[in-house]
PQR file of N, CA, C, O and H, with PARSE charges and radii, in Angstrom:
ATOM      1  N   MET A   1      21.751 103.411 192.297 -0.4000 1.5000
ATOM      2  CA  MET A   1      22.971 102.855 191.776 -0.0000 2.0000
ATOM      3  C   MET A   1      24.130 103.364 192.622  0.5500 1.7000
ATOM      4  O   MET A   1      24.154 104.516 193.056 -0.5500 1.4000
ATOM      5  N   LYS A   2      25.088 102.471 192.844 -0.4000 1.5000
ATOM      6  CA  LYS A   2      26.261 102.827 193.638 -0.0000 2.0000
ATOM      7  C   LYS A   2      27.518 102.440 192.866  0.5500 1.7000
ATOM      8  O   LYS A   2      27.641 101.308 192.399 -0.5500 1.4000
ATOM      9  H   LYS A   2      25.069 101.535 192.492  0.4000 1.0000
ATOM     10  N   PHE A   3      28.444 103.374 192.732 -0.4000 1.5000
ATOM     11  CA  PHE A   3      29.719 103.084 192.081 -0.0000 2.0000
ATOM     12  C   PHE A   3      30.622 102.336 193.048  0.5500 1.7000
ATOM     13  O   PHE A   3      30.715 102.694 194.222 -0.5500 1.4000
ATOM     14  H   PHE A   3      28.344 104.295 193.111  0.4000 1.0000
ATOM     15  N   ILE A   4      31.291 101.291 192.554 -0.4000 1.5000
ATOM     16  CA  ILE A   4      32.185 100.506 193.395 -0.0000 2.0000
ATOM     17  C   ILE A   4      33.636 100.867 193.118  0.5500 1.7000
ATOM     18  O   ILE A   4      34.382 101.209 194.035 -0.5500 1.4000
ATOM     19  H   ILE A   4      31.215 101.000 191.600  0.4000 1.0000
ATOM     20  N   LYS A   5      34.035 100.792 191.855 -0.4000 1.5000
ATOM     21  CA  LYS A   5      35.414 101.131 191.483 -0.0000 2.0000
ATOM     22  C   LYS A   5      35.481 101.365 189.981  0.5500 1.7000
ATOM     23  O   LYS A   5      34.506 101.144 189.263 -0.5500 1.4000
ATOM     24  H   LYS A   5      33.429 100.514 191.110  0.4000 1.0000
ATOM     25  N   TYR A   6      36.632 101.811 189.520 -0.4000 1.5000
ATOM     26  CA  TYR A   6      36.858 101.960 188.090 -0.0000 2.0000
ATOM     27  C   TYR A   6      38.288 101.553 187.765  0.5500 1.7000
ATOM     28  O   TYR A   6      39.167 101.573 188.626 -0.5500 1.4000
ATOM     29  H   TYR A   6      37.424 101.991 190.103  0.4000 1.0000
ATOM     30  N   GLU A   7      38.501 101.184 186.512 -0.4000 1.5000
ATOM     31  CA  GLU A   7      39.833 100.836 186.020 -0.0000 2.0000
ATOM     32  C   GLU A   7      40.050 101.545 184.694  0.5500 1.7000
ATOM     33  O   GLU A   7      39.122 101.691 183.899 -0.5500 1.4000
ATOM     34  H   GLU A   7      37.786 101.167 185.813  0.4000 1.0000
ATOM     35  N   ILE A   8      41.274 101.982 184.461 -0.4000 1.5000
ATOM     36  CA  ILE A   8      41.628 102.632 183.201 -0.0000 2.0000
ATOM     37  C   ILE A   8      42.672 101.781 182.506  0.5500 1.7000
ATOM     38  O   ILE A   8      43.729 101.486 183.064 -0.5500 1.4000
ATOM     39  H   ILE A   8      42.028 101.864 185.106  0.4000 1.0000
ATOM     40  N   GLU A   9      42.359 101.392 181.275 -0.4000 1.5000
ATOM     41  CA  GLU A   9      43.304 100.628 180.454 -0.0000 2.0000
ATOM     42  C   GLU A   9      43.873 101.581 179.409  0.5500 1.7000
ATOM     43  O   GLU A   9      43.156 102.049 178.525 -0.5500 1.4000
ATOM     44  H   GLU A   9      41.501 101.631 180.822  0.4000 1.0000
ATOM     45  N   GLN A  10      45.144 101.856 179.518 -0.4000 1.5000
ATOM     46  CA  GLN A  10      45.764 102.813 178.611 -0.0000 2.0000
ATOM     47  C   GLN A  10      46.266 102.098 177.363  0.5500 1.7000
ATOM     48  O   GLN A  10      47.030 101.136 177.438 -0.5500 1.4000
ATOM     49  H   GLN A  10      45.726 101.475 180.236  0.4000 1.0000
ATOM     50  N   GLY A  11      45.817 102.595 176.216 -0.4000 1.5000
ATOM     51  CA  GLY A  11      46.248 102.057 174.941 -0.0000 2.0000
ATOM     52  C   GLY A  11      47.159 103.042 174.236  0.5500 1.7000
ATOM     53  O   GLY A  11      47.395 104.151 174.716 -0.5500 1.4000
ATOM     54  H   GLY A  11      45.196 103.376 176.156  0.4000 1.0000
ATOM     55  N   LEU A  12      47.654 102.627 173.113 -0.4000 1.5000
ATOM     56  CA  LEU A  12      48.548 103.486 172.343 -0.0000 2.0000
ATOM     57  C   LEU A  12      47.806 104.701 171.782  0.5500 1.7000
ATOM     58  O   LEU A  12      48.345 105.808 171.774 -0.5500 1.4000
ATOM     59  H   LEU A  12      47.462 101.726 172.723  0.4000 1.0000
ATOM     60  N   TYR A  13      46.571 104.497 171.315 -0.4000 1.5000
ATOM     61  CA  TYR A  13      45.823 105.577 170.675 -0.0000 2.0000
ATOM     62  C   TYR A  13      44.617 106.059 171.479  0.5500 1.7000
ATOM     63  O   TYR A  13      44.098 107.142 171.207 -0.5500 1.4000
ATOM     64  H   TYR A  13      46.133 103.598 171.321  0.4000 1.0000
ATOM     65  N   TYR A  14      44.163 105.284 172.456 -0.4000 1.5000
ATOM     66  CA  TYR A  14      43.003 105.679 173.249 -0.0000 2.0000
ATOM     67  C   TYR A  14      43.022 104.933 174.579  0.5500 1.7000
ATOM     68  O   TYR A  14      43.733 103.939 174.733 -0.5500 1.4000
ATOM     69  H   TYR A  14      44.585 104.404 172.676  0.4000 1.0000
ATOM     70  N   ASP A  15      42.240 105.415 175.535 -0.4000 1.5000
ATOM     71  CA  ASP A  15      42.103 104.769 176.837 -0.0000 2.0000
ATOM     72  C   ASP A  15      40.686 104.221 176.973  0.5500 1.7000
ATOM     73  O   ASP A  15      39.734 104.796 176.444 -0.5500 1.4000
ATOM     74  H   ASP A  15      41.662 106.222 175.410  0.4000 1.0000
ATOM     75  N   LEU A  16      40.556 103.107 177.685 -0.4000 1.5000
ATOM     76  CA  LEU A  16      39.252 102.535 177.999 -0.0000 2.0000
ATOM     77  C   LEU A  16      39.042 102.622 179.507  0.5500 1.7000
ATOM     78  O   LEU A  16      39.954 102.360 180.290 -0.5500 1.4000
ATOM     79  H   LEU A  16      41.328 102.640 178.115  0.4000 1.0000
ATOM     80  N   ILE A  17      37.831 102.991 179.896 -0.4000 1.5000
ATOM     81  CA  ILE A  17      37.493 103.114 181.302 -0.0000 2.0000
ATOM     82  C   ILE A  17      36.392 102.104 181.610  0.5500 1.7000
ATOM     83  O   ILE A  17      35.329 102.137 180.991 -0.5500 1.4000
ATOM     84  H   ILE A  17      37.090 103.203 179.260  0.4000 1.0000
ATOM     85  N   THR A  18      36.641 101.212 182.556 -0.4000 1.5000
ATOM     86  CA  THR A  18      35.632 100.254 183.000 -0.0000 2.0000
ATOM     87  C   THR A  18      35.152 100.682 184.376  0.5500 1.7000
ATOM     88  O   THR A  18      35.947 100.876 185.296 -0.5500 1.4000
ATOM     89  H   THR A  18      37.505 101.185 183.059  0.4000 1.0000
ATOM     90  N   ILE A  19      33.838 100.825 184.501 -0.4000 1.5000
ATOM     91  CA  ILE A  19      33.242 101.232 185.765 -0.0000 2.0000
ATOM     92  C   ILE A  19      32.450 100.060 186.319  0.5500 1.7000
ATOM     93  O   ILE A  19      31.633  99.458 185.621 -0.5500 1.4000
ATOM     94  H   ILE A  19      33.193 100.667 183.753  0.4000 1.0000
ATOM     95  N   TYR A  20      32.702  99.743 187.586 -0.4000 1.5000
ATOM     96  CA  TYR A  20      31.990  98.685 188.295 -0.0000 2.0000
ATOM     97  C   TYR A  20      30.999  99.350 189.241  0.5500 1.7000
ATOM     98  O   TYR A  20      31.345 100.288 189.959 -0.5500 1.4000
ATOM     99  H   TYR A  20      33.365 100.232 188.153  0.4000 1.0000
ATOM    100  N   ALA A  21      29.764  98.856 189.237 -0.4000 1.5000
ATOM    101  CA  ALA A  21      28.715  99.471 190.052 -0.0000 2.0000
ATOM    102  C   ALA A  21      27.737  98.405 190.532  0.5500 1.7000
ATOM    103  O   ALA A  21      27.819  97.242 190.136 -0.5500 1.4000
ATOM    104  H   ALA A  21      29.482  98.094 188.653  0.4000 1.0000
ATOM    105  N   LYS A  22      26.805  98.827 191.397 -0.4000 1.5000
ATOM    106  CA  LYS A  22      25.711  97.973 191.846 -0.0000 2.0000
ATOM    107  C   LYS A  22      24.412  98.728 191.621  0.5500 1.7000
ATOM    108  O   LYS A  22      24.345  99.946 191.786 -0.5500 1.4000
ATOM    109  H   LYS A  22      26.739  99.772 191.718  0.4000 1.0000
ATOM    110  N   THR A  23      23.379  97.981 191.241 -0.4000 1.5000
ATOM    111  CA  THR A  23      22.066  98.586 191.068 -0.0000 2.0000
ATOM    112  C   THR A  23      21.459  98.871 192.438  0.5500 1.7000
ATOM    113  O   THR A  23      22.051  98.541 193.465 -0.5500 1.4000
ATOM    114  H   THR A  23      23.433  96.991 191.107  0.4000 1.0000
ATOM    115  N   ASN A  24      20.275  99.484 192.449 -0.4000 1.5000
ATOM    116  CA  ASN A  24      19.578  99.746 193.710 -0.0000 2.0000
ATOM    117  C   ASN A  24      19.199  98.455 194.426  0.5500 1.7000
ATOM    118  O   ASN A  24      18.984  98.456 195.639 -0.5500 1.4000
ATOM    119  H   ASN A  24      19.794  99.752 191.614  0.4000 1.0000
ATOM    120  N   LYS A  25      19.114  97.347 193.677 -0.4000 1.5000
ATOM    121  CA  LYS A  25      18.813  96.037 194.271 -0.0000 2.0000
ATOM    122  C   LYS A  25      20.091  95.240 194.534  0.5500 1.7000
ATOM    123  O   LYS A  25      20.038  94.025 194.727 -0.5500 1.4000
ATOM    124  H   LYS A  25      19.288  97.346 192.692  0.4000 1.0000
ATOM    125  N   ASN A  26      21.230  95.916 194.542 -0.4000 1.5000
ATOM    126  CA  ASN A  26      22.547  95.325 194.840 -0.0000 2.0000
ATOM    127  C   ASN A  26      23.036  94.306 193.817  0.5500 1.7000
ATOM    128  O   ASN A  26      23.839  93.439 194.160 -0.5500 1.4000
ATOM    129  H   ASN A  26      21.273  96.903 194.385  0.4000 1.0000
ATOM    130  N   THR A  27      22.580  94.384 192.589 -0.4000 1.5000
ATOM    131  CA  THR A  27      23.083  93.518 191.528 -0.0000 2.0000
ATOM    132  C   THR A  27      24.326  94.171 190.925  0.5500 1.7000
ATOM    133  O   THR A  27      24.249  95.292 190.421 -0.5500 1.4000
ATOM    134  H   THR A  27      21.927  95.088 192.311  0.4000 1.0000
ATOM    135  N   PRO A  28      25.464  93.488 190.970 -0.5600 1.5000
ATOM    136  CA  PRO A  28      26.685  94.092 190.413  0.2800 2.0000
ATOM    137  C   PRO A  28      26.682  94.049 188.882  0.5500 1.7000
ATOM    138  O   PRO A  28      26.156  93.115 188.276 -0.5500 1.4000
ATOM    139  N   PHE A  29      27.270  95.065 188.276 -0.4000 1.5000
ATOM    140  CA  PHE A  29      27.451  95.095 186.825 -0.0000 2.0000
ATOM    141  C   PHE A  29      28.642  95.980 186.505  0.5500 1.7000
ATOM    142  O   PHE A  29      29.125  96.725 187.357 -0.5500 1.4000
ATOM    143  H   PHE A  29      27.697  95.824 188.768  0.4000 1.0000
ATOM    144  N   HIS A  30      29.108  95.891 185.268 -0.4000 1.5000
ATOM    145  CA  HIS A  30      30.194  96.772 184.826 -0.0000 2.0000
ATOM    146  C   HIS A  30      29.988  97.112 183.362  0.5500 1.7000
ATOM    147  O   HIS A  30      29.302  96.397 182.633 -0.5500 1.4000
ATOM    148  H   HIS A  30      28.716  95.286 184.576  0.4000 1.0000
ATOM    149  N   PHE A  31      30.590  98.211 182.945 -0.4000 1.5000
ATOM    150  CA  PHE A  31      30.493  98.666 181.562 -0.0000 2.0000
ATOM    151  C   PHE A  31      31.787  99.380 181.206  0.5500 1.7000
ATOM    152  O   PHE A  31      32.377 100.070 182.037 -0.5500 1.4000
ATOM    153  H   PHE A  31      31.148  98.792 183.538  0.4000 1.0000
ATOM    154  N   THR A  32      32.222  99.207 179.963 -0.4000 1.5000
ATOM    155  CA  THR A  32      33.468  99.817 179.495 -0.0000 2.0000
ATOM    156  C   THR A  32      33.160 100.897 178.464  0.5500 1.7000
ATOM    157  O   THR A  32      32.378 100.686 177.538 -0.5500 1.4000
ATOM    158  H   THR A  32      31.742  98.647 179.288  0.4000 1.0000
ATOM    159  N   PHE A  33      33.789 102.056 178.642 -0.4000 1.5000
ATOM    160  CA  PHE A  33      33.606 103.209 177.768 -0.0000 2.0000
ATOM    161  C   PHE A  33      34.950 103.626 177.198  0.5500 1.7000
ATOM    162  O   PHE A  33      36.000 103.366 177.785 -0.5500 1.4000
ATOM    163  H   PHE A  33      34.425 102.228 179.394  0.4000 1.0000
ATOM    164  N   SER A  34      34.900 104.277 176.042 -0.4000 1.5000
ATOM    165  CA  SER A  34      36.122 104.905 175.534 -0.0000 2.0000
ATOM    166  C   SER A  34      36.249 106.276 176.187  0.5500 1.7000
ATOM    167  O   SER A  34      35.285 106.804 176.739 -0.5500 1.4000
ATOM    168  H   SER A  34      34.047 104.488 175.565  0.4000 1.0000
ATOM    169  N   GLU A  35      37.426 106.833 176.119 -0.4000 1.5000
ATOM    170  CA  GLU A  35      37.686 108.122 176.759 -0.0000 2.0000
ATOM    171  C   GLU A  35      36.949 109.280 176.096  0.5500 1.7000
ATOM    172  O   GLU A  35      36.941 110.389 176.631 -0.5500 1.4000
ATOM    173  H   GLU A  35      38.210 106.404 175.670  0.4000 1.0000
ATOM    174  N   SER A  36      36.336 109.044 174.949 -0.4000 1.5000
ATOM    175  CA  SER A  36      35.682 110.128 174.215 -0.0000 2.0000
ATOM    176  C   SER A  36      34.317 110.506 174.790  0.5500 1.7000
ATOM    177  O   SER A  36      33.727 111.495 174.354 -0.5500 1.4000
ATOM    178  H   SER A  36      36.342 108.144 174.514  0.4000 1.0000
ATOM    179  N   HIS A  37      33.801 109.749 175.753 -0.4000 1.5000
ATOM    180  CA  HIS A  37      32.498 110.048 176.346 -0.0000 2.0000
ATOM    181  C   HIS A  37      32.640 111.048 177.493  0.5500 1.7000
ATOM    182  O   HIS A  37      33.646 111.068 178.203 -0.5500 1.4000
ATOM    183  H   HIS A  37      34.280 108.946 176.108  0.4000 1.0000
ATOM    184  N   THR A  38      31.612 111.873 177.653 -0.4000 1.5000
ATOM    185  CA  THR A  38      31.604 112.815 178.774 -0.0000 2.0000
ATOM    186  C   THR A  38      31.141 112.096 180.042  0.5500 1.7000
ATOM    187  O   THR A  38      30.548 111.019 179.969 -0.5500 1.4000
ATOM    188  H   THR A  38      30.796 111.857 177.077  0.4000 1.0000
ATOM    189  N   LEU A  39      31.412 112.688 181.189 -0.4000 1.5000
ATOM    190  CA  LEU A  39      30.962 112.095 182.449 -0.0000 2.0000
ATOM    191  C   LEU A  39      29.443 111.996 182.513  0.5500 1.7000
ATOM    192  O   LEU A  39      28.906 111.032 183.058 -0.5500 1.4000
ATOM    193  H   LEU A  39      31.894 113.562 181.248  0.4000 1.0000
ATOM    194  N   LYS A  40      28.751 112.981 181.963 -0.4000 1.5000
ATOM    195  CA  LYS A  40      27.284 112.941 181.946 -0.0000 2.0000
ATOM    196  C   LYS A  40      26.795 111.780 181.100  0.5500 1.7000
ATOM    197  O   LYS A  40      25.869 111.077 181.504 -0.5500 1.4000
ATOM    198  H   LYS A  40      29.187 113.764 181.520  0.4000 1.0000
ATOM    199  N   GLU A  41      27.392 111.561 179.935 -0.4000 1.5000
ATOM    200  CA  GLU A  41      27.001 110.433 179.083 -0.0000 2.0000
ATOM    201  C   GLU A  41      27.226 109.103 179.799  0.5500 1.7000
ATOM    202  O   GLU A  41      26.394 108.199 179.722 -0.5500 1.4000
ATOM    203  H   GLU A  41      28.144 112.132 179.606  0.4000 1.0000
ATOM    204  N   ILE A  42      28.338 108.995 180.483 -0.4000 1.5000
ATOM    205  CA  ILE A  42      28.657 107.763 181.206 -0.0000 2.0000
ATOM    206  C   ILE A  42      27.657 107.540 182.338  0.5500 1.7000
ATOM    207  O   ILE A  42      27.129 106.439 182.489 -0.5500 1.4000
ATOM    208  H   ILE A  42      29.014 109.729 180.546  0.4000 1.0000
ATOM    209  N   ARG A  43      27.396 108.567 183.124 -0.4000 1.5000
ATOM    210  CA  ARG A  43      26.441 108.444 184.225 -0.0000 2.0000
ATOM    211  C   ARG A  43      25.053 108.066 183.718  0.5500 1.7000
ATOM    212  O   ARG A  43      24.407 107.181 184.279 -0.5500 1.4000
ATOM    213  H   ARG A  43      27.825 109.462 183.001  0.4000 1.0000
ATOM    214  N   ASP A  44      24.590 108.733 182.655 -0.4000 1.5000
ATOM    215  CA  ASP A  44      23.271 108.438 182.097 -0.0000 2.0000
ATOM    216  C   ASP A  44      23.187 106.998 181.602  0.5500 1.7000
ATOM    217  O   ASP A  44      22.186 106.321 181.837 -0.5500 1.4000
ATOM    218  H   ASP A  44      25.115 109.452 182.199  0.4000 1.0000
ATOM    219  N   LYS A  45      24.222 106.528 180.924 -0.4000 1.5000
ATOM    220  CA  LYS A  45      24.239 105.156 180.410 -0.0000 2.0000
ATOM    221  C   LYS A  45      24.228 104.151 181.555  0.5500 1.7000
ATOM    222  O   LYS A  45      23.493 103.164 181.500 -0.5500 1.4000
ATOM    223  H   LYS A  45      25.035 107.079 180.733  0.4000 1.0000
ATOM    224  N   LEU A  46      25.027 104.385 182.587 -0.4000 1.5000
ATOM    225  CA  LEU A  46      25.055 103.472 183.728 -0.0000 2.0000
ATOM    226  C   LEU A  46      23.710 103.442 184.452  0.5500 1.7000
ATOM    227  O   LEU A  46      23.269 102.381 184.892 -0.5500 1.4000
ATOM    228  H   LEU A  46      25.624 105.186 182.631  0.4000 1.0000
ATOM    229  N   GLU A  47      23.062 104.588 184.579 -0.4000 1.5000
ATOM    230  CA  GLU A  47      21.742 104.626 185.213 -0.0000 2.0000
ATOM    231  C   GLU A  47      20.726 103.850 184.388  0.5500 1.7000
ATOM    232  O   GLU A  47      19.898 103.133 184.951 -0.5500 1.4000
ATOM    233  H   GLU A  47      23.421 105.450 184.222  0.4000 1.0000
ATOM    234  N   ASP A  48      20.773 103.980 183.065 -0.4000 1.5000
ATOM    235  CA  ASP A  48      19.879 103.215 182.186 -0.0000 2.0000
ATOM    236  C   ASP A  48      20.107 101.716 182.340  0.5500 1.7000
ATOM    237  O   ASP A  48      19.152 100.944 182.431 -0.5500 1.4000
ATOM    238  H   ASP A  48      21.446 104.563 182.608  0.4000 1.0000
ATOM    239  N   ILE A  49      21.367 101.309 182.371 -0.4000 1.5000
ATOM    240  CA  ILE A  49      21.698  99.888 182.529 -0.0000 2.0000
ATOM    241  C   ILE A  49      21.181  99.374 183.870  0.5500 1.7000
ATOM    242  O   ILE A  49      20.583  98.300 183.932 -0.5500 1.4000
ATOM    243  H   ILE A  49      22.142 101.936 182.298  0.4000 1.0000
ATOM    244  N   ALA A  50      21.405 100.129 184.936 -0.4000 1.5000
ATOM    245  CA  ALA A  50      20.967  99.710 186.275 -0.0000 2.0000
ATOM    246  C   ALA A  50      19.452  99.540 186.332  0.5500 1.7000
ATOM    247  O   ALA A  50      18.959  98.579 186.922 -0.5500 1.4000
ATOM    248  H   ALA A  50      21.891 101.001 184.885  0.4000 1.0000
ATOM    249  N   ILE A  51      18.723 100.452 185.732 -0.4000 1.5000
ATOM    250  CA  ILE A  51      17.254 100.364 185.716 -0.0000 2.0000
ATOM    251  C   ILE A  51      16.805  99.115 184.966  0.5500 1.7000
ATOM    252  O   ILE A  51      15.912  98.404 185.427 -0.5500 1.4000
ATOM    253  H   ILE A  51      19.124 101.233 185.253  0.4000 1.0000
ATOM    254  N   LYS A  52      17.416  98.844 183.815 -0.4000 1.5000
ATOM    255  CA  LYS A  52      17.043  97.657 183.028 -0.0000 2.0000
ATOM    256  C   LYS A  52      17.361  96.368 183.776  0.5500 1.7000
ATOM    257  O   LYS A  52      16.580  95.418 183.727 -0.5500 1.4000
ATOM    258  H   LYS A  52      18.142  99.422 183.441  0.4000 1.0000
ATOM    259  N   ILE A  53      18.481  96.324 184.457 -0.4000 1.5000
ATOM    260  CA  ILE A  53      18.847  95.125 185.229 -0.0000 2.0000
ATOM    261  C   ILE A  53      17.851  94.910 186.363  0.5500 1.7000
ATOM    262  O   ILE A  53      17.423  93.780 186.600 -0.5500 1.4000
ATOM    263  H   ILE A  53      19.116  97.096 184.497  0.4000 1.0000
ATOM    264  N   ASP A  54      17.479  95.968 187.061 -0.4000 1.5000
ATOM    265  CA  ASP A  54      16.545  95.841 188.184 -0.0000 2.0000
ATOM    266  C   ASP A  54      15.152  95.408 187.730  0.5500 1.7000
ATOM    267  O   ASP A  54      14.415  94.806 188.511 -0.5500 1.4000
ATOM    268  H   ASP A  54      17.827  96.886 186.868  0.4000 1.0000
ATOM    269  N   LYS A  55      14.775  95.703 186.484 -0.4000 1.5000
ATOM    270  CA  LYS A  55      13.454  95.316 185.971 -0.0000 2.0000
ATOM    271  C   LYS A  55      13.382  93.832 185.618  0.5500 1.7000
ATOM    272  O   LYS A  55      12.287  93.287 185.477 -0.5500 1.4000
ATOM    273  H   LYS A  55      15.373  96.192 185.850  0.4000 1.0000
ATOM    274  N   GLN A  56      14.524  93.174 185.473 -0.4000 1.5000
ATOM    275  CA  GLN A  56      14.527  91.759 185.073 -0.0000 2.0000
ATOM    276  C   GLN A  56      14.050  90.875 186.182  0.5500 1.7000
ATOM    277  O   GLN A  56      13.989  89.657 186.017 -0.5500 1.4000
ATOM    278  H   GLN A  56      15.414  93.616 185.587  0.4000 1.0000
TER
END
């Protein structure tokens, strides 16, 4: 998996982070998280998503 970019949407009460990435087979995807997640949780979730996309 390769990270391409990220965007932060600032809200009044919380921020949302959207991460754009590509799987090992170069399939692009993105996922949006709230600011309450740790970097490890985000990385693990993105890796899970990338693996599932590549299996399709």
